[in-house]
mmCIF file of the N, C-alpha and C atoms, coordinates in Angstrom:
data_MODEL
# 
_entry.id   MODEL 
# 
loop_
_atom_site.group_PDB 
_atom_site.id 
_atom_site.type_symbol 
_atom_site.label_atom_id 
_atom_site.label_alt_id 
_atom_site.label_comp_id 
_atom_site.label_asym_id 
_atom_site.label_entity_id 
_atom_site.label_seq_id 
_atom_site.pdbx_PDB_ins_code 
_atom_site.Cartn_x 
_atom_site.Cartn_y 
_atom_site.Cartn_z 
_atom_site.occupancy 
_atom_site.B_iso_or_equiv 
_atom_site.pdbx_formal_charge 
_atom_site.auth_seq_id 
_atom_site.auth_comp_id 
_atom_site.auth_asym_id 
_atom_site.auth_atom_id 
_atom_site.pdbx_PDB_model_num 
ATOM 1   N N  . MET A 1 1  ? 199.093 -31.010 174.688 1.00 0.00 ? 1  MET A N  1 
ATOM 2   C CA . MET A 1 1  ? 198.224 -31.620 173.700 1.00 0.00 ? 1  MET A CA 1 
ATOM 3   C C  . MET A 1 1  ? 196.988 -30.760 173.522 1.00 0.00 ? 1  MET A C  1 
ATOM 4   N N  . TRP A 1 2  ? 196.601 -30.511 172.278 1.00 0.00 ? 2  TRP A N  1 
ATOM 5   C CA . TRP A 1 2  ? 195.425 -29.714 171.975 1.00 0.00 ? 2  TRP A CA 1 
ATOM 6   C C  . TRP A 1 2  ? 194.199 -30.586 172.064 1.00 0.00 ? 2  TRP A C  1 
ATOM 7   N N  . ARG A 1 3  ? 193.133 -30.053 172.620 1.00 0.00 ? 3  ARG A N  1 
ATOM 8   C CA . ARG A 1 3  ? 191.869 -30.771 172.612 1.00 0.00 ? 3  ARG A CA 1 
ATOM 9   C C  . ARG A 1 3  ? 190.768 -29.825 172.180 1.00 0.00 ? 3  ARG A C  1 
ATOM 10  N N  . MET A 1 4  ? 189.743 -30.391 171.620 1.00 0.00 ? 4  MET A N  1 
ATOM 11  C CA . MET A 1 4  ? 188.632 -29.600 171.110 1.00 0.00 ? 4  MET A CA 1 
ATOM 12  C C  . MET A 1 4  ? 187.866 -28.973 172.265 1.00 0.00 ? 4  MET A C  1 
ATOM 13  N N  . SER A 1 5  ? 187.483 -27.733 172.095 1.00 0.00 ? 5  SER A N  1 
ATOM 14  C CA . SER A 1 5  ? 186.655 -27.075 173.094 1.00 0.00 ? 5  SER A CA 1 
ATOM 15  C C  . SER A 1 5  ? 185.607 -26.234 172.373 1.00 0.00 ? 5  SER A C  1 
ATOM 16  N N  . THR A 1 6  ? 184.674 -25.750 173.119 1.00 0.00 ? 6  THR A N  1 
ATOM 17  C CA . THR A 1 6  ? 183.572 -24.982 172.553 1.00 0.00 ? 6  THR A CA 1 
ATOM 18  C C  . THR A 1 6  ? 183.685 -23.531 172.981 1.00 0.00 ? 6  THR A C  1 
ATOM 19  N N  . LEU A 1 7  ? 183.474 -22.644 172.053 1.00 0.00 ? 7  LEU A N  1 
ATOM 20  C CA . LEU A 1 7  ? 183.389 -21.221 172.350 1.00 0.00 ? 7  LEU A CA 1 
ATOM 21  C C  . LEU A 1 7  ? 182.002 -20.756 171.912 1.00 0.00 ? 7  LEU A C  1 
ATOM 22  N N  . ARG A 1 8  ? 181.363 -19.969 172.740 1.00 0.00 ? 8  ARG A N  1 
ATOM 23  C CA . ARG A 1 8  ? 180.055 -19.413 172.380 1.00 0.00 ? 8  ARG A CA 1 
ATOM 24  C C  . ARG A 1 8  ? 180.267 -18.033 171.785 1.00 0.00 ? 8  ARG A C  1 
ATOM 25  N N  . ALA A 1 9  ? 179.529 -17.751 170.714 1.00 0.00 ? 9  ALA A N  1 
ATOM 26  C CA . ALA A 1 9  ? 179.635 -16.452 170.049 1.00 0.00 ? 9  ALA A CA 1 
ATOM 27  C C  . ALA A 1 9  ? 178.239 -15.916 169.790 1.00 0.00 ? 9  ALA A C  1 
ATOM 28  N N  . ARG A 1 10 ? 178.144 -14.612 169.678 1.00 0.00 ? 10 ARG A N  1 
ATOM 29  C CA . ARG A 1 10 ? 176.877 -13.938 169.401 1.00 0.00 ? 10 ARG A CA 1 
ATOM 30  C C  . ARG A 1 10 ? 177.100 -13.067 168.167 1.00 0.00 ? 10 ARG A C  1 
ATOM 31  N N  . VAL A 1 11 ? 176.078 -12.985 167.314 1.00 0.00 ? 11 VAL A N  1 
ATOM 32  C CA . VAL A 1 11 ? 176.173 -12.104 166.161 1.00 0.00 ? 11 VAL A CA 1 
ATOM 33  C C  . VAL A 1 11 ? 175.718 -10.715 166.599 1.00 0.00 ? 11 VAL A C  1 
ATOM 34  N N  . VAL A 1 12 ? 176.601 -9.739  166.411 1.00 0.00 ? 12 VAL A N  1 
ATOM 35  C CA . VAL A 1 12 ? 176.321 -8.343  166.764 1.00 0.00 ? 12 VAL A CA 1 
ATOM 36  C C  . VAL A 1 12 ? 176.701 -7.490  165.564 1.00 0.00 ? 12 VAL A C  1 
ATOM 37  N N  . ASN A 1 13 ? 175.708 -6.798  165.005 1.00 0.00 ? 13 ASN A N  1 
ATOM 38  C CA . ASN A 1 13 ? 175.950 -5.955  163.830 1.00 0.00 ? 13 ASN A CA 1 
ATOM 39  C C  . ASN A 1 13 ? 176.652 -6.719  162.711 1.00 0.00 ? 13 ASN A C  1 
ATOM 40  N N  . GLY A 1 14 ? 176.226 -7.971  162.496 1.00 0.00 ? 14 GLY A N  1 
ATOM 41  C CA . GLY A 1 14 ? 176.783 -8.755  161.400 1.00 0.00 ? 14 GLY A CA 1 
ATOM 42  C C  . GLY A 1 14 ? 178.160 -9.336  161.661 1.00 0.00 ? 14 GLY A C  1 
ATOM 43  N N  . ARG A 1 15 ? 178.633 -9.234  162.898 1.00 0.00 ? 15 ARG A N  1 
ATOM 44  C CA . ARG A 1 15 ? 179.952 -9.772  163.250 1.00 0.00 ? 15 ARG A CA 1 
ATOM 45  C C  . ARG A 1 15 ? 179.800 -10.763 164.389 1.00 0.00 ? 15 ARG A C  1 
ATOM 46  N N  . LEU A 1 16 ? 180.700 -11.733 164.441 1.00 0.00 ? 16 LEU A N  1 
ATOM 47  C CA . LEU A 1 16 ? 180.702 -12.669 165.556 1.00 0.00 ? 16 LEU A CA 1 
ATOM 48  C C  . LEU A 1 16 ? 181.447 -12.052 166.727 1.00 0.00 ? 16 LEU A C  1 
ATOM 49  N N  . LEU A 1 17 ? 180.814 -12.076 167.888 1.00 0.00 ? 17 LEU A N  1 
ATOM 50  C CA . LEU A 1 17 ? 181.427 -11.554 169.093 1.00 0.00 ? 17 LEU A CA 1 
ATOM 51  C C  . LEU A 1 17 ? 181.589 -12.717 170.073 1.00 0.00 ? 17 LEU A C  1 
ATOM 52  N N  . VAL A 1 18 ? 182.829 -13.019 170.398 1.00 0.00 ? 18 VAL A N  1 
ATOM 53  C CA . VAL A 1 18 ? 183.129 -14.066 171.372 1.00 0.00 ? 18 VAL A CA 1 
ATOM 54  C C  . VAL A 1 18 ? 183.602 -13.364 172.626 1.00 0.00 ? 18 VAL A C  1 
ATOM 55  N N  . ASP A 1 19 ? 182.873 -13.546 173.712 1.00 0.00 ? 19 ASP A N  1 
ATOM 56  C CA . ASP A 1 19 ? 183.215 -12.881 174.956 1.00 0.00 ? 19 ASP A CA 1 
ATOM 57  C C  . ASP A 1 19 ? 183.341 -13.916 176.062 1.00 0.00 ? 19 ASP A C  1 
ATOM 58  N N  . GLU A 1 20 ? 184.307 -14.803 175.918 1.00 0.00 ? 20 GLU A N  1 
ATOM 59  C CA . GLU A 1 20 ? 184.561 -15.847 176.893 1.00 0.00 ? 20 GLU A CA 1 
ATOM 60  C C  . GLU A 1 20 ? 186.068 -15.974 177.092 1.00 0.00 ? 20 GLU A C  1 
ATOM 61  N N  . PRO A 1 21 ? 186.470 -16.323 178.293 1.00 0.00 ? 21 PRO A N  1 
ATOM 62  C CA . PRO A 1 21 ? 187.904 -16.513 178.517 1.00 0.00 ? 21 PRO A CA 1 
ATOM 63  C C  . PRO A 1 21 ? 188.408 -17.726 177.740 1.00 0.00 ? 21 PRO A C  1 
ATOM 64  N N  . THR A 1 22 ? 189.646 -17.671 177.327 1.00 0.00 ? 22 THR A N  1 
ATOM 65  C CA . THR A 1 22 ? 190.256 -18.779 176.613 1.00 0.00 ? 22 THR A CA 1 
ATOM 66  C C  . THR A 1 22 ? 191.733 -18.859 176.963 1.00 0.00 ? 22 THR A C  1 
ATOM 67  N N  . SER A 1 23 ? 192.268 -20.040 176.825 1.00 0.00 ? 23 SER A N  1 
ATOM 68  C CA . SER A 1 23 ? 193.703 -20.215 177.055 1.00 0.00 ? 23 SER A CA 1 
ATOM 69  C C  . SER A 1 23 ? 194.459 -20.256 175.736 1.00 0.00 ? 23 SER A C  1 
ATOM 70  N N  . LEU A 1 24 ? 193.773 -19.959 174.632 1.00 0.00 ? 24 LEU A N  1 
ATOM 71  C CA . LEU A 1 24 ? 194.435 -19.949 173.330 1.00 0.00 ? 24 LEU A CA 1 
ATOM 72  C C  . LEU A 1 24 ? 195.451 -18.814 173.269 1.00 0.00 ? 24 LEU A C  1 
ATOM 73  N N  . PRO A 1 25 ? 196.562 -19.054 172.607 1.00 0.00 ? 25 PRO A N  1 
ATOM 74  C CA . PRO A 1 25 ? 197.564 -17.982 172.498 1.00 0.00 ? 25 PRO A CA 1 
ATOM 75  C C  . PRO A 1 25 ? 197.072 -16.832 171.620 1.00 0.00 ? 25 PRO A C  1 
ATOM 76  N N  . GLU A 1 26 ? 197.579 -15.644 171.892 1.00 0.00 ? 26 GLU A N  1 
ATOM 77  C CA . GLU A 1 26 ? 197.244 -14.468 171.086 1.00 0.00 ? 26 GLU A CA 1 
ATOM 78  C C  . GLU A 1 26 ? 197.561 -14.748 169.627 1.00 0.00 ? 26 GLU A C  1 
ATOM 79  N N  . GLY A 1 27 ? 196.676 -14.301 168.746 1.00 0.00 ? 27 GLY A N  1 
ATOM 80  C CA . GLY A 1 27 ? 196.894 -14.460 167.312 1.00 0.00 ? 27 GLY A CA 1 
ATOM 81  C C  . GLY A 1 27 ? 196.385 -15.779 166.749 1.00 0.00 ? 27 GLY A C  1 
ATOM 82  N N  . THR A 1 28 ? 195.854 -16.640 167.609 1.00 0.00 ? 28 THR A N  1 
ATOM 83  C CA . THR A 1 28 ? 195.321 -17.907 167.118 1.00 0.00 ? 28 THR A CA 1 
ATOM 84  C C  . THR A 1 28 ? 194.167 -17.637 166.161 1.00 0.00 ? 28 THR A C  1 
ATOM 85  N N  . VAL A 1 29 ? 194.175 -18.312 165.023 1.00 0.00 ? 29 VAL A N  1 
ATOM 86  C CA . VAL A 1 29 ? 193.091 -18.189 164.046 1.00 0.00 ? 29 VAL A CA 1 
ATOM 87  C C  . VAL A 1 29 ? 192.205 -19.418 164.197 1.00 0.00 ? 29 VAL A C  1 
ATOM 88  N N  . LEU A 1 30 ? 190.910 -19.190 164.330 1.00 0.00 ? 30 LEU A N  1 
ATOM 89  C CA . LEU A 1 30 ? 189.954 -20.274 164.494 1.00 0.00 ? 30 LEU A CA 1 
ATOM 90  C C  . LEU A 1 30 ? 189.080 -20.385 163.258 1.00 0.00 ? 30 LEU A C  1 
ATOM 91  N N  . GLU A 1 31 ? 188.708 -21.590 162.918 1.00 0.00 ? 31 GLU A N  1 
ATOM 92  C CA . GLU A 1 31 ? 187.725 -21.810 161.872 1.00 0.00 ? 31 GLU A CA 1 
ATOM 93  C C  . GLU A 1 31 ? 186.432 -22.207 162.571 1.00 0.00 ? 31 GLU A C  1 
ATOM 94  N N  . LEU A 1 32 ? 185.423 -21.369 162.484 1.00 0.00 ? 32 LEU A N  1 
ATOM 95  C CA . LEU A 1 32 ? 184.143 -21.632 163.136 1.00 0.00 ? 32 LEU A CA 1 
ATOM 96  C C  . LEU A 1 32 ? 183.239 -22.380 162.172 1.00 0.00 ? 32 LEU A C  1 
ATOM 97  N N  . VAL A 1 33 ? 182.619 -23.436 162.661 1.00 0.00 ? 33 VAL A N  1 
ATOM 98  C CA . VAL A 1 33 ? 181.742 -24.261 161.836 1.00 0.00 ? 33 VAL A CA 1 
ATOM 99  C C  . VAL A 1 33 ? 180.379 -24.325 162.499 1.00 0.00 ? 33 VAL A C  1 
ATOM 100 N N  . MET A 1 34 ? 179.333 -24.035 161.740 1.00 0.00 ? 34 MET A N  1 
ATOM 101 C CA . MET A 1 34 ? 177.978 -24.143 162.263 1.00 0.00 ? 34 MET A CA 1 
ATOM 102 C C  . MET A 1 34 ? 177.664 -25.625 162.438 1.00 0.00 ? 34 MET A C  1 
ATOM 103 N N  . ASP A 1 35 ? 177.139 -26.002 163.586 1.00 0.00 ? 35 ASP A N  1 
ATOM 104 C CA . ASP A 1 35 ? 176.905 -27.418 163.828 1.00 0.00 ? 35 ASP A CA 1 
ATOM 105 C C  . ASP A 1 35 ? 175.527 -27.885 163.388 1.00 0.00 ? 35 ASP A C  1 
ATOM 106 N N  . ASP A 1 36 ? 174.730 -27.028 162.815 1.00 0.00 ? 36 ASP A N  1 
ATOM 107 C CA . ASP A 1 36 ? 173.396 -27.447 162.381 1.00 0.00 ? 36 ASP A CA 1 
ATOM 108 C C  . ASP A 1 36 ? 173.244 -27.444 160.869 1.00 0.00 ? 36 ASP A C  1 
ATOM 109 N N  . GLU A 1 37 ? 174.343 -27.387 160.159 1.00 0.00 ? 37 GLU A N  1 
ATOM 110 C CA . GLU A 1 37 ? 174.295 -27.378 158.708 1.00 0.00 ? 37 GLU A CA 1 
ATOM 111 C C  . GLU A 1 37 ? 175.200 -28.472 158.159 1.00 0.00 ? 37 GLU A C  1 
ATOM 112 N N  . ASP A 1 38 ? 174.891 -28.915 156.952 1.00 0.00 ? 38 ASP A N  1 
ATOM 113 C CA . ASP A 1 38 ? 175.758 -29.842 156.229 1.00 0.00 ? 38 ASP A CA 1 
ATOM 114 C C  . ASP A 1 38 ? 176.049 -31.128 156.982 1.00 0.00 ? 38 ASP A C  1 
ATOM 115 N N  . ASP A 1 39 ? 175.067 -31.652 157.707 1.00 0.00 ? 39 ASP A N  1 
ATOM 116 C CA . ASP A 1 39 ? 175.303 -32.924 158.381 1.00 0.00 ? 39 ASP A CA 1 
ATOM 117 C C  . ASP A 1 39 ? 174.924 -34.099 157.488 1.00 0.00 ? 39 ASP A C  1 
ATOM 118 N N  . GLU A 1 40 ? 174.471 -33.810 156.277 1.00 0.00 ? 40 GLU A N  1 
ATOM 119 C CA . GLU A 1 40 ? 174.193 -34.803 155.258 1.00 0.00 ? 40 GLU A CA 1 
ATOM 120 C C  . GLU A 1 40 ? 173.027 -35.738 155.597 1.00 0.00 ? 40 GLU A C  1 
ATOM 121 N N  . LEU A 1 41 ? 172.195 -35.374 156.562 1.00 0.00 ? 41 LEU A N  1 
ATOM 122 C CA . LEU A 1 41 ? 171.017 -36.176 156.855 1.00 0.00 ? 41 LEU A CA 1 
ATOM 123 C C  . LEU A 1 41 ? 169.864 -35.697 155.982 1.00 0.00 ? 41 LEU A C  1 
ATOM 124 N N  . ASP A 1 42 ? 169.164 -36.659 155.373 1.00 0.00 ? 42 ASP A N  1 
ATOM 125 C CA . ASP A 1 42 ? 167.970 -36.268 154.633 1.00 0.00 ? 42 ASP A CA 1 
ATOM 126 C C  . ASP A 1 42 ? 166.816 -36.186 155.630 1.00 0.00 ? 42 ASP A C  1 
ATOM 127 N N  . PRO A 1 43 ? 165.665 -35.665 155.218 1.00 0.00 ? 43 PRO A N  1 
ATOM 128 C CA . PRO A 1 43 ? 164.552 -35.492 156.169 1.00 0.00 ? 43 PRO A CA 1 
ATOM 129 C C  . PRO A 1 43 ? 164.145 -36.791 156.871 1.00 0.00 ? 43 PRO A C  1 
ATOM 130 N N  . GLU A 1 44 ? 164.145 -37.908 156.158 1.00 0.00 ? 44 GLU A N  1 
ATOM 131 C CA . GLU A 1 44 ? 163.771 -39.183 156.778 1.00 0.00 ? 44 GLU A CA 1 
ATOM 132 C C  . GLU A 1 44 ? 164.795 -39.595 157.840 1.00 0.00 ? 44 GLU A C  1 
ATOM 133 N N  . GLU A 1 45 ? 166.072 -39.430 157.532 1.00 0.00 ? 45 GLU A N  1 
ATOM 134 C CA . GLU A 1 45 ? 167.120 -39.751 158.506 1.00 0.00 ? 45 GLU A CA 1 
ATOM 135 C C  . GLU A 1 45 ? 167.034 -38.827 159.721 1.00 0.00 ? 45 GLU A C  1 
ATOM 136 N N  . ARG A 1 46 ? 166.728 -37.550 159.472 1.00 0.00 ? 46 ARG A N  1 
ATOM 137 C CA . ARG A 1 46 ? 166.586 -36.585 160.573 1.00 0.00 ? 46 ARG A CA 1 
ATOM 138 C C  . ARG A 1 46 ? 165.430 -36.992 161.482 1.00 0.00 ? 46 ARG A C  1 
ATOM 139 N N  . ARG A 1 47 ? 164.293 -37.400 160.899 1.00 0.00 ? 47 ARG A N  1 
ATOM 140 C CA . ARG A 1 47 ? 163.153 -37.858 161.704 1.00 0.00 ? 47 ARG A CA 1 
ATOM 141 C C  . ARG A 1 47 ? 163.529 -39.090 162.522 1.00 0.00 ? 47 ARG A C  1 
ATOM 142 N N  . ALA A 1 48 ? 164.245 -40.030 161.895 1.00 0.00 ? 48 ALA A N  1 
ATOM 143 C CA . ALA A 1 48 ? 164.655 -41.249 162.602 1.00 0.00 ? 48 ALA A CA 1 
ATOM 144 C C  . ALA A 1 48 ? 165.596 -40.909 163.751 1.00 0.00 ? 48 ALA A C  1 
ATOM 145 N N  . LEU A 1 49 ? 166.522 -39.999 163.518 1.00 0.00 ? 49 LEU A N  1 
ATOM 146 C CA . LEU A 1 49 ? 167.452 -39.581 164.573 1.00 0.00 ? 49 LEU A CA 1 
ATOM 147 C C  . LEU A 1 49 ? 166.696 -38.928 165.723 1.00 0.00 ? 49 LEU A C  1 
ATOM 148 N N  . ASN A 1 50 ? 165.802 -38.004 165.397 1.00 0.00 ? 50 ASN A N  1 
ATOM 149 C CA . ASN A 1 50 ? 165.037 -37.325 166.446 1.00 0.00 ? 50 ASN A CA 1 
ATOM 150 C C  . ASN A 1 50 ? 164.168 -38.301 167.224 1.00 0.00 ? 50 ASN A C  1 
ATOM 151 N N  . ALA A 1 51 ? 163.582 -39.293 166.534 1.00 0.00 ? 51 ALA A N  1 
ATOM 152 C CA . ALA A 1 51 ? 162.760 -40.298 167.214 1.00 0.00 ? 51 ALA A CA 1 
ATOM 153 C C  . ALA A 1 51 ? 163.620 -41.135 168.157 1.00 0.00 ? 51 ALA A C  1 
ATOM 154 N N  . ALA A 1 52 ? 164.821 -41.516 167.716 1.00 0.00 ? 52 ALA A N  1 
ATOM 155 C CA . ALA A 1 52 ? 165.720 -42.308 168.564 1.00 0.00 ? 52 ALA A CA 1 
ATOM 156 C C  . ALA A 1 52 ? 166.158 -41.512 169.788 1.00 0.00 ? 52 ALA A C  1 
ATOM 157 N N  . ILE A 1 53 ? 166.444 -40.240 169.610 1.00 0.00 ? 53 ILE A N  1 
ATOM 158 C CA . ILE A 1 53 ? 166.839 -39.388 170.732 1.00 0.00 ? 53 ILE A CA 1 
ATOM 159 C C  . ILE A 1 53 ? 165.679 -39.246 171.716 1.00 0.00 ? 53 ILE A C  1 
ATOM 160 N N  . SER A 1 54 ? 164.472 -39.038 171.204 1.00 0.00 ? 54 SER A N  1 
ATOM 161 C CA . SER A 1 54 ? 163.301 -38.914 172.077 1.00 0.00 ? 54 SER A CA 1 
ATOM 162 C C  . SER A 1 54 ? 163.058 -40.198 172.855 1.00 0.00 ? 54 SER A C  1 
ATOM 163 N N  . LYS A 1 55 ? 163.174 -41.338 172.181 1.00 0.00 ? 55 LYS A N  1 
ATOM 164 C CA . LYS A 1 55 ? 162.982 -42.634 172.847 1.00 0.00 ? 55 LYS A CA 1 
ATOM 165 C C  . LYS A 1 55 ? 164.029 -42.838 173.943 1.00 0.00 ? 55 LYS A C  1 
ATOM 166 N N  . ALA A 1 56 ? 165.278 -42.493 173.632 1.00 0.00 ? 56 ALA A N  1 
ATOM 167 C CA . ALA A 1 56 ? 166.347 -42.630 174.619 1.00 0.00 ? 56 ALA A CA 1 
ATOM 168 C C  . ALA A 1 56 ? 166.094 -41.718 175.823 1.00 0.00 ? 56 ALA A C  1 
ATOM 169 N N  . TRP A 1 57 ? 165.640 -40.498 175.569 1.00 0.00 ? 57 TRP A N  1 
ATOM 170 C CA . TRP A 1 57 ? 165.388 -39.554 176.665 1.00 0.00 ? 57 TRP A CA 1 
ATOM 171 C C  . TRP A 1 57 ? 164.254 -40.057 177.555 1.00 0.00 ? 57 TRP A C  1 
ATOM 172 N N  . GLU A 1 58 ? 163.218 -40.636 176.944 1.00 0.00 ? 58 GLU A N  1 
ATOM 173 C CA . GLU A 1 58 ? 162.130 -41.206 177.739 1.00 0.00 ? 58 GLU A CA 1 
ATOM 174 C C  . GLU A 1 58 ? 162.652 -42.341 178.625 1.00 0.00 ? 58 GLU A C  1 
ATOM 175 N N  . SER A 1 59 ? 163.563 -43.158 178.116 1.00 0.00 ? 59 SER A N  1 
ATOM 176 C CA . SER A 1 59 ? 164.172 -44.225 178.917 1.00 0.00 ? 59 SER A CA 1 
ATOM 177 C C  . SER A 1 59 ? 164.945 -43.650 180.104 1.00 0.00 ? 59 SER A C  1 
ATOM 178 N N  . VAL A 1 60 ? 165.666 -42.576 179.852 1.00 0.00 ? 60 VAL A N  1 
ATOM 179 C CA . VAL A 1 60 ? 166.432 -41.933 180.927 1.00 0.00 ? 60 VAL A CA 1 
ATOM 180 C C  . VAL A 1 60 ? 165.480 -41.424 182.003 1.00 0.00 ? 60 VAL A C  1 
ATOM 181 N N  . LYS A 1 61 ? 164.420 -40.748 181.584 1.00 0.00 ? 61 LYS A N  1 
ATOM 182 C CA . LYS A 1 61 ? 163.468 -40.211 182.556 1.00 0.00 ? 61 LYS A CA 1 
ATOM 183 C C  . LYS A 1 61 ? 162.780 -41.316 183.352 1.00 0.00 ? 61 LYS A C  1 
ATOM 184 N N  . ALA A 1 62 ? 162.637 -42.500 182.743 1.00 0.00 ? 62 ALA A N  1 
ATOM 185 C CA . ALA A 1 62 ? 162.010 -43.635 183.426 1.00 0.00 ? 62 ALA A CA 1 
ATOM 186 C C  . ALA A 1 62 ? 163.007 -44.403 184.290 1.00 0.00 ? 62 ALA A C  1 
ATOM 187 N N  . GLY A 1 63 ? 164.263 -43.952 184.301 1.00 0.00 ? 63 GLY A N  1 
ATOM 188 C CA . GLY A 1 63 ? 165.269 -44.608 185.126 1.00 0.00 ? 63 GLY A CA 1 
ATOM 189 C C  . GLY A 1 63 ? 165.889 -45.840 184.490 1.00 0.00 ? 63 GLY A C  1 
ATOM 190 N N  . LYS A 1 64 ? 165.635 -46.054 183.219 1.00 0.00 ? 64 LYS A N  1 
ATOM 191 C CA . LYS A 1 64 ? 166.184 -47.209 182.512 1.00 0.00 ? 64 LYS A CA 1 
ATOM 192 C C  . LYS A 1 64 ? 167.548 -46.834 181.935 1.00 0.00 ? 64 LYS A C  1 
ATOM 193 N N  . VAL A 1 65 ? 168.534 -46.779 182.806 1.00 0.00 ? 65 VAL A N  1 
ATOM 194 C CA . VAL A 1 65 ? 169.883 -46.400 182.391 1.00 0.00 ? 65 VAL A CA 1 
ATOM 195 C C  . VAL A 1 65 ? 170.896 -47.385 182.966 1.00 0.00 ? 65 VAL A C  1 
ATOM 196 N N  . ARG A 1 66 ? 172.063 -47.441 182.339 1.00 0.00 ? 66 ARG A N  1 
ATOM 197 C CA . ARG A 1 66 ? 173.170 -48.248 182.850 1.00 0.00 ? 66 ARG A CA 1 
ATOM 198 C C  . ARG A 1 66 ? 174.416 -47.379 182.813 1.00 0.00 ? 66 ARG A C  1 
ATOM 199 N N  . PRO A 1 67 ? 175.323 -47.630 183.724 1.00 0.00 ? 67 PRO A N  1 
ATOM 200 C CA . PRO A 1 67 ? 176.572 -46.861 183.692 1.00 0.00 ? 67 PRO A CA 1 
ATOM 201 C C  . PRO A 1 67 ? 177.341 -47.140 182.397 1.00 0.00 ? 67 PRO A C  1 
ATOM 202 N N  . ALA A 1 68 ? 177.962 -46.120 181.864 1.00 0.00 ? 68 ALA A N  1 
ATOM 203 C CA . ALA A 1 68 ? 178.734 -46.274 180.630 1.00 0.00 ? 68 ALA A CA 1 
ATOM 204 C C  . ALA A 1 68 ? 179.817 -47.336 180.787 1.00 0.00 ? 68 ALA A C  1 
ATOM 205 N N  . THR A 1 69 ? 180.402 -47.433 181.977 1.00 0.00 ? 69 THR A N  1 
ATOM 206 C CA . THR A 1 69 ? 181.465 -48.432 182.181 1.00 0.00 ? 69 THR A CA 1 
ATOM 207 C C  . THR A 1 69 ? 180.925 -49.845 181.989 1.00 0.00 ? 69 THR A C  1 
ATOM 208 N N  . ALA A 1 70 ? 179.686 -50.104 182.390 1.00 0.00 ? 70 ALA A N  1 
ATOM 209 C CA . ALA A 1 70 ? 179.089 -51.429 182.211 1.00 0.00 ? 70 ALA A CA 1 
ATOM 210 C C  . ALA A 1 70 ? 178.879 -51.723 180.729 1.00 0.00 ? 70 ALA A C  1 
ATOM 211 N N  . ILE A 1 71 ? 178.447 -50.738 179.981 1.00 0.00 ? 71 ILE A N  1 
ATOM 212 C CA . ILE A 1 71 ? 178.229 -50.924 178.546 1.00 0.00 ? 71 ILE A CA 1 
ATOM 213 C C  . ILE A 1 71 ? 179.561 -51.172 177.841 1.00 0.00 ? 71 ILE A C  1 
ATOM 214 N N  . ILE A 1 72 ? 180.579 -50.406 178.200 1.00 0.00 ? 72 ILE A N  1 
ATOM 215 C CA . ILE A 1 72 ? 181.904 -50.583 177.592 1.00 0.00 ? 72 ILE A CA 1 
ATOM 216 C C  . ILE A 1 72 ? 182.456 -51.963 177.916 1.00 0.00 ? 72 ILE A C  1 
ATOM 217 N N  . ASP A 1 73 ? 182.312 -52.402 179.160 1.00 0.00 ? 73 ASP A N  1 
ATOM 218 C CA . ASP A 1 73 ? 182.776 -53.738 179.538 1.00 0.00 ? 73 ASP A CA 1 
ATOM 219 C C  . ASP A 1 73 ? 182.063 -54.810 178.722 1.00 0.00 ? 73 ASP A C  1 
ATOM 220 N N  . GLU A 1 74 ? 180.756 -54.644 178.528 1.00 0.00 ? 74 GLU A N  1 
ATOM 221 C CA . GLU A 1 74 ? 179.984 -55.610 177.738 1.00 0.00 ? 74 GLU A CA 1 
ATOM 222 C C  . GLU A 1 74 ? 180.477 -55.650 176.296 1.00 0.00 ? 74 GLU A C  1 
ATOM 223 N N  . LEU A 1 75 ? 180.718 -54.485 175.726 1.00 0.00 ? 75 LEU A N  1 
ATOM 224 C CA . LEU A 1 75 ? 181.207 -54.430 174.359 1.00 0.00 ? 75 LEU A CA 1 
ATOM 225 C C  . LEU A 1 75 ? 182.586 -55.073 174.222 1.00 0.00 ? 75 LEU A C  1 
ATOM 226 N N  . ARG A 1 76 ? 183.431 -54.899 175.206 1.00 0.00 ? 76 ARG A N  1 
ATOM 227 C CA . ARG A 1 76 ? 184.780 -55.494 175.162 1.00 0.00 ? 76 ARG A CA 1 
ATOM 228 C C  . ARG A 1 76 ? 184.716 -57.025 175.202 1.00 0.00 ? 76 ARG A C  1 
ATOM 229 N N  . THR A 1 77 ? 183.740 -57.586 175.918 1.00 0.00 ? 77 THR A N  1 
ATOM 230 C CA . THR A 1 77 ? 183.644 -59.042 175.991 1.00 0.00 ? 77 THR A CA 1 
ATOM 231 C C  . THR A 1 77 ? 183.144 -59.628 174.682 1.00 0.00 ? 77 THR A C  1 
ATOM 232 N N  . ARG A 1 78 ? 182.526 -58.839 173.828 1.00 0.00 ? 78 ARG A N  1 
ATOM 233 C CA . ARG A 1 78 ? 182.020 -59.327 172.556 1.00 0.00 ? 78 ARG A CA 1 
ATOM 234 C C  . ARG A 1 78 ? 183.129 -59.492 171.517 1.00 0.00 ? 78 ARG A C  1 
ATOM 235 N N  . ARG A 1 79 ? 184.285 -58.918 171.751 1.00 0.00 ? 79 ARG A N  1 
ATOM 236 C CA . ARG A 1 79 ? 185.359 -58.988 170.756 1.00 0.00 ? 79 ARG A CA 1 
ATOM 237 C C  . ARG A 1 79 ? 185.978 -60.317 170.690 1.00 0.00 ? 79 ARG A C  1 
# 
């Protein structure tokens, strides 16, 4: 079964250089997508997202966290 993975690349002389081991078969063609473009967020949505991420990170640093399994169990009981 194929699963998504990340490859890191560097631009060298206008070309992408990927220098990481992979288990992909020889000749595999990849479509590389920039993850910071075309996410369809407008500036207000981007600010709201960044504020939510910052608030969540502050909660983590303050120790206000719960195990993911507890959250999933809670969500399952709501169905």
